[in-house]
BABADREN-158402 format. One line per 8 residues: number of its first residue (from 1); for each residue x, y, z of N, C-alpha, C. Coordinates in steps of 0.02 Angstrom, whole numbers. Layout:
<atoms>
NUM = X/Y/Z/X/Y/Z/X/Y/Z; ...;
</atoms>
This chain:
<atoms>
1 = 4925/2240/-5593/4883/2276/-5547/4811/2276/-5575; 4763/2261/-5532/4695/2258/-5557/4663/2327/-5554; 4601/2332/-5581/4568/2397/-5587/4552/2428/-5520; 4530/2387/-5472/4510/2414/-5407/4570/2447/-5372; 4628/2415/-5377/4687/2443/-5345/4707/2509/-5379; 4702/2511/-5445/4720/2573/-5480/4670/2629/-5464; 4606/2612/-5460/4556/2663/-5441/4568/2688/-5370; 4587/2643/-5325/4600/2662/-5256/4660/2709/-5252;
9 = 4711/2695/-5290/4771/2738/-5290/4755/2806/-5318; 4717/2808/-5372/4698/2872/-5402/4655/2913/-5354; 4606/2881/-5323/4562/2916/-5276/4600/2941/-5215; 4643/2900/-5187/4680/2921/-5127/4729/2978/-5144; 4761/2975/-5203/4806/3030/-5221/4766/3095/-5233; 4707/3089/-5262/4664/3148/-5272/4642/3176/-5205; 4624/3132/-5158/4601/3154/-5092/4658/3188/-5054; 4717/3160/-5053/4772/3189/-5016/4797/3254/-5047;
17 = 4794/3259/-5113/4814/3322/-5145/4764/3377/-5129; 4700/3360/-5124/4649/3409/-5105/4657/3432/-5034; 4676/3387/-4990/4685/3405/-4920/4747/3450/-4913; 4800/3435/-4949/4861/3475/-4941/4853/3544/-4973; 4812/3551/-5025/4803/3616/-5057/4756/3661/-5017; 4707/3632/-4984/4657/3671/-4948/4689/3708/-4890; 4669/3770/-4882/4693/3811/-4827/4638/3815/-4774; 4659/3823/-4712/4611/3833/-4658/4581/3903/-4664;
25 = 4520/3908/-4643/4488/3974/-4642/4518/4016/-4587; 4527/4080/-4599/4556/4123/-4546/4506/4130/-4488; 4534/4138/-4428/4491/4142/-4369/4462/4212/-4359; 4493/4263/-4386/4467/4330/-4378/4411/4343/-4429; 4371/4392/-4416/4315/4406/-4460/4338/4446/-4521; 4294/4452/-4569/4310/4490/-4630/4322/4564/-4613; 4284/4591/-4566/4293/4661/-4547/4362/4673/-4518; 4384/4629/-4475/4451/4636/-4446/4505/4626/-4497;
33 = 4494/4583/-4545/4544/4570/-4596/4556/4631/-4640; 4502/4669/-4653/4509/4729/-4694/4515/4793/-4653; 4519/4788/-4587/4530/4846/-4545/4471/4891/-4537; 4411/4863/-4537/4350/4903/-4529/4316/4882/-4464; 4294/4931/-4425/4258/4917/-4363/4183/4914/-4379; 4146/4882/-4335/4074/4874/-4346/4036/4939/-4344; 4060/4988/-4305/4025/5052/-4302/4040/5097/-4362; 4088/5078/-4403/4103/5116/-4463/4058/5098/-4522;
41 = 4021/5045/-4515/3976/5025/-4569/3918/5074/-4574; 3891/5085/-4633/3835/5132/-4640/3772/5104/-4608; 3734/5149/-4577/3671/5130/-4545/3616/5125/-4598; 3570/5078/-4591/3515/5073/-4639/3468/5132/-4631; 3438/5152/-4686/3390/5207/-4685/3326/5183/-4649; 3305/5215/-4593/3248/5190/-4556/3182/5196/-4595; 3177/5245/-4640/3114/5251/-4677/3106/5194/-4727; 3161/5171/-4755/3157/5115/-4802/3143/5050/-4765;
49 = 3173/5042/-4707/3165/4980/-4670/3093/4972/-4645; 3058/5025/-4629/2990/5020/-4603/2938/5013/-4657; 2954/5034/-4717/2905/5033/-4771/2908/4967/-4809; 2881/4916/-4778/2878/4851/-4811/2808/4843/-4838; 2802/4843/-4903/2737/4837/-4935/2731/4766/-4962; 2681/4733/-4939/2670/4664/-4961/2619/4665/-5017; 2639/4642/-5073/2593/4640/-5129/2550/4577/-5125; 2492/4582/-5153/2448/4525/-5152/2475/4472/-5200;
57 = 2474/4411/-5178/2501/4357/-5217/2458/4344/-5278; 2489/4324/-5332/2451/4308/-5392/2420/4239/-5387; 2442/4200/-5340/2416/4133/-5332/2375/4130/-5268; 2319/4097/-5272/2278/4089/-5212/2297/4022/-5180; 2322/4027/-5119/2343/3967/-5083/2291/3953/-5030; 2259/3896/-5037/2207/3876/-4989/2227/3809/-4959; 2199/3797/-4901/2212/3735/-4867/2178/3678/-4906; 2214/3623/-4912/2186/3567/-4949/2130/3535/-4908;
65 = 2074/3523/-4942/2016/3494/-4908/2018/3418/-4917; 2004/3382/-4864/2006/3309/-4869/1950/3283/-4914; 1965/3229/-4949/1914/3201/-4994/1862/3161/-4956; 1879/3137/-4897/1832/3100/-4856/1827/3135/-4788; 1767/3147/-4766/1757/3179/-4701/1719/3132/-4655; 1742/3126/-4595/1709/3085/-4545/1674/3132/-4496; 1613/3115/-4478/1575/3155/-4432/1566/3115/-4368; 1599/3136/-4315/1594/3103/-4251/1553/3145/-4203;
73 = 1506/3183/-4229/1469/3230/-4187/1430/3194/-4132; 1397/3140/-4149/1355/3108/-4098/1393/3060/-4054; 1457/3051/-4065/1496/3008/-4022/1524/3045/-3961; 1517/3111/-3961/1544/3150/-3905/1493/3200/-3881; 1471/3196/-3820/1427/3248/-3793/1467/3311/-3777; 1431/3366/-3770/1465/3429/-3754/1494/3425/-3683; 1557/3446/-3675/1586/3444/-3607/1556/3500/-3564; 1544/3483/-3501/1517/3531/-3454/1571/3560/-3409;
81 = 1628/3528/-3405/1681/3550/-3360/1684/3508/-3297; 1629/3474/-3281/1627/3430/-3223/1640/3359/-3249; 1693/3327/-3225/1713/3262/-3251/1660/3208/-3238; 1629/3210/-3181/1580/3158/-3165/1518/3165/-3210; 1496/3226/-3223/1438/3236/-3267/1456/3218/-3339; 1517/3235/-3360/1539/3218/-3428/1541/3142/-3437; 1567/3106/-3387/1571/3033/-3393/1502/3001/-3393; 1455/3028/-3354/1386/3002/-3355/1354/3015/-3423;
89 = 1363/3075/-3450/1335/3090/-3516/1364/3045/-3570; 1429/3032/-3567/1461/2988/-3616/1435/2917/-3609; 1427/2894/-3547/1400/2827/-3535/1329/2821/-3561; 1288/2873/-3550/1219/2872/-3575/1217/2871/-3651; 1261/2908/-3682/1264/2910/-3754/1285/2843/-3783; 1334/2811/-3753/1355/2745/-3776/1299/2694/-3768; 1263/2698/-3714/1206/2652/-3703/1152/2664/-3755; 1138/2727/-3771/1088/2744/-3821/1108/2718/-3890;
97 = 1172/2726/-3906/1196/2701/-3970/1192/2625/-3974; 1206/2591/-3919/1202/2518/-3918/1130/2496/-3927; 1083/2530/-3894/1012/2513/-3901/987/2528/-3972; 1010/2583/-4000/989/2601/-4068/1013/2548/-4119; 1074/2523/-4110/1098/2470/-4155/1058/2406/-4147; 1040/2390/-4084/1001/2329/-4073/931/2334/-4103; 900/2393/-4097/833/2402/-4124/835/2405/-4200; 885/2436/-4228/888/2442/-4301/901/2375/-4335;
105 = 928/2327/-4298/938/2260/-4326/871/2225/-4337; 821/2240/-4295/756/2207/-4300/704/2249/-4335; 705/2313/-4323/655/2358/-4352/691/2415/-4388; 654/2450/-4428/682/2506/-4466/670/2572/-4430; 663/2571/-4365/653/2633/-4327/721/2665/-4313; 718/2731/-4306/779/2769/-4292/769/2804/-4225; 816/2792/-4179/815/2825/-4114/866/2881/-4116; 846/2941/-4096/891/2997/-4095/927/2999/-4027;
113 = 993/2998/-4029/1033/2998/-3967/1061/3067/-3954; 1019/3117/-3950/1042/3184/-3931/1052/3188/-3856; 1071/3247/-3834/1083/3256/-3762/1018/3258/-3723; 962/3265/-3756/897/3269/-3720/874/3200/-3699;
</atoms>
């Protein structure tokens, strides 16, 4: 008999012995098993339950700040709520950015593409 067959026999006998020894869990609850009803349990003290004091943590947990920040402020105009006006403002901004890139390729001038 080779090793694999012997390991398989040992494992299967271990598995079947574990299954035969294991008992099913009872269907009734622990309270019913010991003859106690739910209303016989002691009620919690309401003064203790309401007095939850949260101590200040010894560790300061802050949100992790990204190492690189991108600023897309000038790529989006302020929304007005009117879709047609917003689309016109966005189109004007894109046109201004395109013109600014074309001018900056030839000259060192800077065009401000604000909402004005």
